[in-house]
N, C-alpha and C positions, 0 to 999 in steps of 0.2 A: 449462482444456478443455480435454480433448485432441483432438476436429477438431481445434482453428486453427493443432497441431503440424503437422498435415502440408496444413494448408489458407497458409496464410503459410509454412510452410519453416522452417519456428522452428530443425530443428538445422544449420539452414547458416549461422542466428549465432551458436548456441549451445554450450556442447563440457558439455552435461546439462541438461533439462530435467525438475524434478521438477513433477508431477501432486500437487492434493492443495489442499489448507483449510491454510492460514497460521494459523490457531488453533492444526490437529493438527501441526500440526511446528514452532512456535515452541521448542519447548521440548527442538527435535534440538540437539549439538552444533552450533557452529557449520560453517563452513567456509571463511571469509574474514574480512574484518577490517568489511568491508562488507558495509551492506547496504539494496539502498532499497526503496523501498517507492512505487513509481508509479501514482495511481490504486487503490489495492488497498482500502486500509481506507473509505472510503462506501460500500466494499461490505457490507461487516461492522456489525449493531444495534454502539452506540459502547462498548456494556460488553467484547463482544471484541475489538474496536481499538484502545478502551486498553487492555487487556491485554496484547497482541498487539507495543502497540506500546511499557510497557513494559520489556517481554521484551528486545524488541528492544534496547533501548538495556541494559539487562542484560548481554544477550551478546554485545551488538559494541565493537569501538570506534568504528565512523563508523556513521550514521545517516541517509539523507536519507531527506527525504518530501516527496510535490510528489499534492498534492487538495485540488481544489474545491471553491472558501469564498467558491460563492456563490447556491448551495441546488440548481442545476443539477440535473437526473431524468437519469439513466444510462435510455437505452435498450433491448432487449433485442436484440441480434441473435445472429444466425445458431441461433435459439432457447436460447441459451446466458441463461436467467437470472437469474444469479447475475452481466450487466452490470447492475440494476436495482442505481438507489444506494439501502439500508438506510438506511442513517445522515447528515444533514446539515450539516458543519461551519460553521463559524463564523471568520474568521480571528485574533481576540482572544481567541478560547477556543484553540484549541488551539497559538498563537503563549502566554498562561499556563499551560497545561495543564504543560510543558514550560524549563527553563532552555539553550534553543535561543542553538548559537554563531550560526550566522543564519536573519533572521524572514523571508520577501519576501512583496509579493505585485503581480501583478500578472494585471488583463483576468480576473478567477474566478477564478486558481490561486492557490493559498499554497504558497512552499516552505519546508523548515525542514532545516536542519543540524546535526544535530550531532554 
């Protein structure tokens, strides 16, 4: 969400910022060994989220997913409708979807590492 770049001074923290839909960008050649989905997948419908996740597992050496697994709803902030949660995930559902190196849950957040 482009307004966040200035609002949160993201250029102070990141060398490169890509603006766009992850679904449209996941087939671009990876520029690193690691991709982190930090509170991302719940903002996509499950079909798109699974597509993105499986592509990431194919293209990247390491994948980290952090996702709410307690059904919480994302609220719209700063006029960004993409903050809303489109899909809800259950810990066991995502844990059983892929063979993860690490899968743990705490306080409604699931963390998965491959």
